[in-house]
C-alpha positions as CSV (number, residue, x, y, z in Angstrom):
1,I,77.4,97.6,90.4
2,T,77.4,101.3,89.8
3,K,74.4,103.4,88.7
4,E,76.0,103.9,85.3
5,Q,76.5,100.2,84.8
6,Y,72.9,99.5,85.8
7,D,71.7,102.2,83.3
8,Q,73.7,100.4,80.6
9,L,72.1,97.1,81.5
10,Q,68.7,98.7,81.3
11,A,69.5,100.0,77.8
12,M,70.4,96.4,76.8
13,G,66.8,95.4,77.5
14,K,65.4,97.7,74.8
15,T,65.2,97.2,71.0
16,E,66.7,99.7,68.6
17,E,63.1,100.9,67.8
18,E,62.4,101.5,71.4
19,K,65.6,103.4,71.9
20,D,64.8,105.6,68.8
21,A,61.3,106.2,70.0
22,E,62.5,107.1,73.5
23,A,65.0,109.5,72.1
24,K,62.4,111.2,70.0
25,N,59.9,111.4,72.9
26,D,62.6,112.8,75.2
27,E,63.6,115.4,72.6
28,R,59.9,116.4,72.0
29,E,58.7,116.3,75.6
30,G,61.8,116.9,77.6
31,D,61.1,113.7,79.6
32,D,64.4,113.1,81.4
33,P,65.1,110.1,83.8
34,T,64.4,112.3,86.9
35,S,60.9,113.2,85.6
36,V,60.2,109.5,84.9
37,S,61.3,108.4,88.4
38,E,59.2,111.1,90.0
39,R,56.2,110.0,88.0
40,I,56.7,106.4,89.0
41,R,56.9,107.4,92.7
42,K,53.6,109.4,92.4
43,L,51.9,106.4,90.8
44,A,53.1,104.1,93.5
45,N,52.0,106.5,96.3
46,A,48.6,106.7,94.6
47,N,48.2,102.9,95.0
48,V,48.5,102.2,91.3
49,P,50.4,98.9,91.9
50,R,47.4,97.6,93.9
51,A,45.1,98.5,91.1
52,M,47.3,96.7,88.5
53,V,47.3,93.6,90.7
54,K,43.4,93.7,90.8
55,L,43.3,94.1,87.0
56,L,45.8,91.2,86.6
57,E,43.6,89.0,88.8
58,G,40.6,89.8,86.7
59,S,42.2,89.4,83.3
60,R,42.9,85.6,83.3
61,N,41.2,85.2,80.0
62,S,43.1,88.0,78.2
63,D,46.7,87.4,77.4
64,A,47.1,90.8,75.8
65,T,45.9,92.6,78.9
66,Q,48.1,90.5,81.2
67,E,51.1,91.2,79.0
68,K,50.7,94.9,79.2
69,L,50.0,94.9,82.9
70,L,53.1,92.9,83.6
71,E,55.1,95.1,81.3
72,G,53.9,98.1,83.2
73,M,54.8,96.5,86.6
74,G,58.3,95.7,85.3
75,R,58.9,99.3,84.2
76,M,57.7,100.6,87.6
77,A,60.0,98.1,89.4
78,S,62.9,99.7,87.6
79,E,62.6,102.5,90.1
80,T,64.4,101.3,93.2
81,S,62.5,103.5,95.7
82,V,59.1,102.0,94.9
83,R,59.9,98.3,95.1
84,G,59.0,98.0,98.7
85,I,55.6,99.7,98.1
86,M,55.0,97.4,95.1
87,I,55.7,94.3,97.2
88,Q,53.4,95.6,100.0
89,Q,50.6,96.2,97.4
90,G,50.8,92.6,96.1
91,C,52.9,92.8,92.9
92,L,55.4,90.2,93.9
93,T,52.8,87.6,95.1
94,S,50.7,88.2,92.0
95,C,53.6,87.6,89.7
96,L,54.6,84.4,91.6
97,Q,51.1,83.0,91.5
98,L,50.8,83.4,87.7
99,D,50.6,80.0,86.2
100,K,50.3,79.0,82.5
101,G,50.4,75.2,82.9
102,D,53.0,72.7,81.8
103,K,53.0,73.5,78.1
104,P,52.5,77.3,77.6
105,N,52.2,78.7,74.0
106,E,54.5,81.4,72.7
107,M,52.3,84.2,74.0
108,E,52.0,82.6,77.4
109,K,55.8,82.1,77.5
110,K,56.2,85.9,76.9
111,I,53.7,86.6,79.7
112,L,55.7,84.4,82.1
113,R,58.9,86.0,81.1
114,H,57.5,89.4,81.9
115,A,56.2,88.1,85.3
116,R,59.6,86.5,86.2
117,S,61.5,89.6,85.1
118,C,59.3,91.8,87.4
119,V,60.1,89.4,90.3
120,A,63.8,89.8,89.5
121,K,63.6,93.6,89.4
122,L,61.7,93.7,92.7
123,L,64.1,91.4,94.5
124,V,67.5,92.8,93.3
125,T,67.7,95.3,96.1
126,T,65.0,94.2,98.5
127,N,66.0,92.9,101.9
128,P,64.9,89.2,102.0
129,G,64.1,89.7,105.7
130,I,61.0,91.7,104.9
131,L,59.6,88.9,102.7
132,T,57.5,86.0,103.9
133,V,58.9,82.5,103.9
134,S,56.6,81.6,101.0
135,Q,57.7,84.7,99.0
136,R,61.4,83.9,99.4
137,S,61.0,80.2,98.6
138,G,58.4,80.8,95.9
139,A,60.7,83.3,94.0
140,V,63.5,80.8,93.6
141,G,61.9,78.6,91.0
142,P,60.7,81.5,88.7
143,L,64.1,83.2,88.9
144,L,66.0,80.0,88.0
145,K,63.6,79.5,85.0
146,L,64.4,83.0,83.9
147,V,68.1,82.3,84.1
148,K,67.6,79.2,81.9
149,D,65.3,81.1,79.4
150,S,67.4,81.4,76.2
151,D,65.0,84.0,74.8
152,A,65.3,86.3,77.8
153,L,67.5,89.4,77.5
154,D,70.9,89.7,79.1
155,L,69.4,92.3,81.5
156,M,66.8,89.8,82.6
157,H,69.4,87.1,83.2
158,F,71.5,89.6,85.2
159,E,68.7,90.8,87.4
160,A,67.5,87.2,88.0
161,L,71.1,86.2,89.1
162,M,71.4,89.3,91.3
163,S,68.1,88.4,93.0
164,L,69.2,84.8,93.5
165,T,72.5,86.1,95.0
166,N,70.4,88.3,97.4
167,L,68.1,85.4,98.4
168,A,70.7,82.7,98.7
169,G,72.7,84.7,101.2
170,F,69.8,85.1,103.6
171,D,69.3,81.7,105.2
172,N,69.7,77.9,104.9
173,E,66.0,77.4,104.0
174,T,66.4,79.5,100.9
175,K,69.7,77.7,100.0
176,N,67.8,74.4,100.4
177,R,65.2,75.7,98.0
178,V,67.8,76.6,95.4
179,V,69.3,73.1,95.7
180,S,65.9,71.4,95.4
181,Q,65.2,73.4,92.3
182,K,68.5,72.2,90.7
183,G,69.9,75.6,91.1
184,I,73.6,74.7,91.4
185,P,73.8,73.3,87.8
186,T,71.8,76.3,86.5
187,L,74.0,78.8,88.2
188,S,77.2,76.9,87.2
189,Y,76.1,77.1,83.5
190,A,75.3,80.8,83.9
191,M,79.0,81.4,84.9
192,F,79.8,80.9,81.2
193,S,77.4,83.6,80.0
194,D,78.6,85.8,77.1
195,H,77.9,88.8,79.2
196,E,80.6,89.7,81.7
197,M,78.3,91.1,84.4
198,A,76.0,88.1,84.1
199,R,79.0,85.8,84.7
200,Q,80.0,87.9,87.7
201,A,76.4,87.7,89.2
202,A,76.3,83.9,88.6
203,T,79.6,83.5,90.4
204,E,78.5,85.6,93.3
205,A,75.2,83.6,93.6
206,M,77.3,80.4,93.8
207,C,79.4,82.0,96.5
208,N,76.3,82.7,98.6
209,M,75.4,79.0,98.5
210,I,78.4,78.2,100.8
211,P,78.5,76.3,103.1
212,H,75.5,74.2,101.9
213,P,76.6,70.5,101.7
214,E,75.5,70.2,98.1
215,M,77.6,73.3,97.2
216,M,80.6,71.9,99.0
217,E,80.3,68.6,97.2
218,Y,80.1,70.4,93.9
219,L,83.2,72.4,94.7
220,K,85.3,69.3,95.7
221,K,84.9,67.7,92.3
222,T,88.2,68.1,90.4
223,E,86.7,69.3,87.2
224,N,84.6,72.0,89.0
225,L,87.5,73.1,91.2
226,R,89.7,73.6,88.2
227,V,87.1,76.0,86.8
228,W,87.0,78.1,90.0
229,V,90.8,78.2,90.1
230,A,90.9,79.3,86.5
231,F,88.3,82.0,87.1
232,S,90.4,83.3,90.1
233,L,93.5,83.5,88.0
234,D,91.8,85.4,85.2
235,Y,91.9,88.7,87.1
236,E,93.5,90.7,84.3
237,E,90.6,90.0,81.9
238,N,87.7,89.8,84.4
239,F,88.7,91.3,87.8
240,A,85.2,91.3,89.3
241,C,84.6,87.6,88.4
242,A,88.1,86.6,89.7
243,R,87.4,88.4,93.0
244,A,84.1,86.6,93.5
245,S,85.6,83.2,92.6
246,L,88.6,83.6,94.9
247,G,86.3,84.8,97.6
248,C,84.3,81.6,97.2
249,L,87.4,79.5,97.6
250,A,88.4,81.4,100.7
251,M,85.0,80.9,102.2
252,A,85.0,77.2,101.5
253,V,88.5,76.4,102.8
254,P,87.6,75.9,106.5
255,E,85.9,72.6,105.4
256,P,88.7,69.9,105.7
257,D,87.8,67.8,102.7
258,F,87.6,70.9,100.4
259,A,91.0,72.1,101.7
260,K,92.5,68.7,100.7
261,A,90.9,68.8,97.3
262,L,92.2,72.3,96.7
263,I,95.9,71.5,97.5
264,Q,95.7,68.5,95.2
265,C,94.5,70.8,92.3
266,K,97.1,70.9,89.5
267,N,97.3,74.7,89.5
268,F,97.3,75.2,93.3
269,R,100.8,76.6,93.6
270,E,100.2,78.9,90.6
271,L,97.1,80.1,92.3
272,I,98.9,81.0,95.5
273,R,102.0,82.5,94.0
274,T,100.3,84.5,91.3
275,L,97.6,86.0,93.5
276,M,100.0,86.8,96.3
277,E,102.2,88.7,93.8
278,C,99.5,90.3,91.7
279,G,99.5,93.7,93.4
280,Q,95.7,93.8,93.6
281,L,94.9,94.3,97.3
282,E,91.4,92.9,97.2
283,L,92.7,89.6,95.6
284,M,95.7,89.5,98.0
285,H,93.3,89.9,100.9
286,R,91.3,86.9,99.8
287,V,94.2,84.6,99.0
288,L,95.8,85.4,102.4
289,V,92.5,84.4,104.1
290,L,92.6,81.2,102.1
291,I,96.2,80.6,103.1
292,V,95.5,81.2,106.8
293,G,92.6,78.6,106.6
294,L,94.9,76.0,105.0
295,V,97.7,76.5,107.5
296,E,95.2,76.1,110.4
297,H,94.3,72.7,109.1
298,G,97.9,71.6,109.6
299,G,99.4,68.5,108.0
300,E,99.6,68.3,104.2
301,C,97.7,71.6,103.9
302,R,100.3,73.4,105.9
303,E,103.1,71.7,104.0
304,S,101.6,72.7,100.6
305,V,101.5,76.3,101.7
306,V,105.2,76.2,102.8
307,A,106.2,74.6,99.5
308,A,104.5,77.4,97.7
309,G,107.0,79.8,99.3
310,V,104.3,81.7,101.2
311,G,106.5,82.3,104.3
312,P,109.3,84.3,102.7
313,F,106.8,86.3,100.6
314,C,104.8,87.4,103.7
315,E,108.0,88.3,105.6
316,G,109.1,90.4,102.7
317,Y,105.7,92.0,102.3
318,I,105.6,93.0,106.0
319,Q,109.2,94.4,105.9
320,N,108.5,96.5,102.8
321,Y,105.1,97.9,103.8
322,H,105.0,97.8,107.6
323,D,104.9,101.6,107.7
324,E,101.3,101.9,106.6
325,K,101.2,105.7,106.7
326,K,104.3,106.0,104.4
327,T,102.9,103.4,102.0
328,M,99.5,105.1,101.8
329,K,101.2,108.4,101.1
330,D,103.6,106.9,98.4
331,F,100.8,105.1,96.5
332,S,97.9,107.5,97.0
333,F,95.5,104.7,98.0
334,S,91.7,105.2,98.1
335,P,89.9,104.7,101.5
336,A,88.9,101.2,100.4
337,E,92.5,100.3,99.4
338,R,93.7,101.6,102.7
339,G,91.5,99.2,104.5
340,S,92.7,96.3,102.3
341,L,96.3,97.2,102.9
342,S,95.8,97.1,106.7
343,A,94.0,93.8,106.3
344,T,96.6,92.2,104.1
345,L,99.4,93.2,106.4
346,S,97.6,91.8,109.4
347,L,96.9,88.5,107.6
348,A,100.6,88.3,106.4
349,K,101.7,88.7,110.1
350,E,99.3,86.0,111.1
351,V,100.6,83.6,108.4
352,V,104.2,84.3,109.6
353,Q,103.3,83.5,113.2
354,L,101.4,80.3,112.2
355,L,104.3,79.0,110.1
356,R,106.9,79.4,112.9
């Protein structure tokens, strides 16, 4: 996600009244984003987050005070550079420990939403390795609840999903926690969000659950596999989501039972042919990784790849683009695309060798 996209998502979290008030204040005071970031950094370095944590701990009987403190923490956490300081000074632990019982009223629900949103903001870019085991595991439940909160803003859903992506990719213990909190159905539902970037984040979070056994069982079910194949084929409308979905299939294909389920999918041949010929190097890279995995299984998996016409395509691809320097000059590829071109050519050669 680019800085511009993140700024757009931040704007989604504000009401029209807040946007108007912010514009008037900026015009009157000249308060630009750089000045705001600098002020937040000064507050963090002055131990203001620790003071807010102490105030939060002492305001258990005042919902209004808790709401404003958590709103302030959330706004501070929007500044990436201070998130580590905020975690060190207890903001994450304080938000995770906030409890309003089994049946919170509307005000308490709002407070919990602010706390969970602050957790999401703090963990979007934080290396899970610097967190304690209890912080990593303890964050999963609140984040999943925020994803399921129908009253939360799209920005909150997006940040919660990004944080879950970050945590789920760290270790098996965190994956187990996601599963135990019924995270796979929640993330699967979020893949159909109305917001494109939330869909992408949910898909990426699911990818990071591989190779957990529960995730593999979920993927092997015919109705679920059809969804992932359909997402992978929808690259013209939603490229980022298709890239994540196809990457998930490629990561899962080393598991023999999943590979067999994939080749039996109704749209398997369309998946292979369409994405090999799509001209998008990132997608071609992923589908070729998937193909190599299938061929290595041998038997019916290998036969399905042959039947899809993969061999002749790879031979033709190598013949037409084997001169990488000339190809890069002709097409004016970016540095990232150059890397993808080299990778696809290498994989195509590997496929040809395996099929001989």
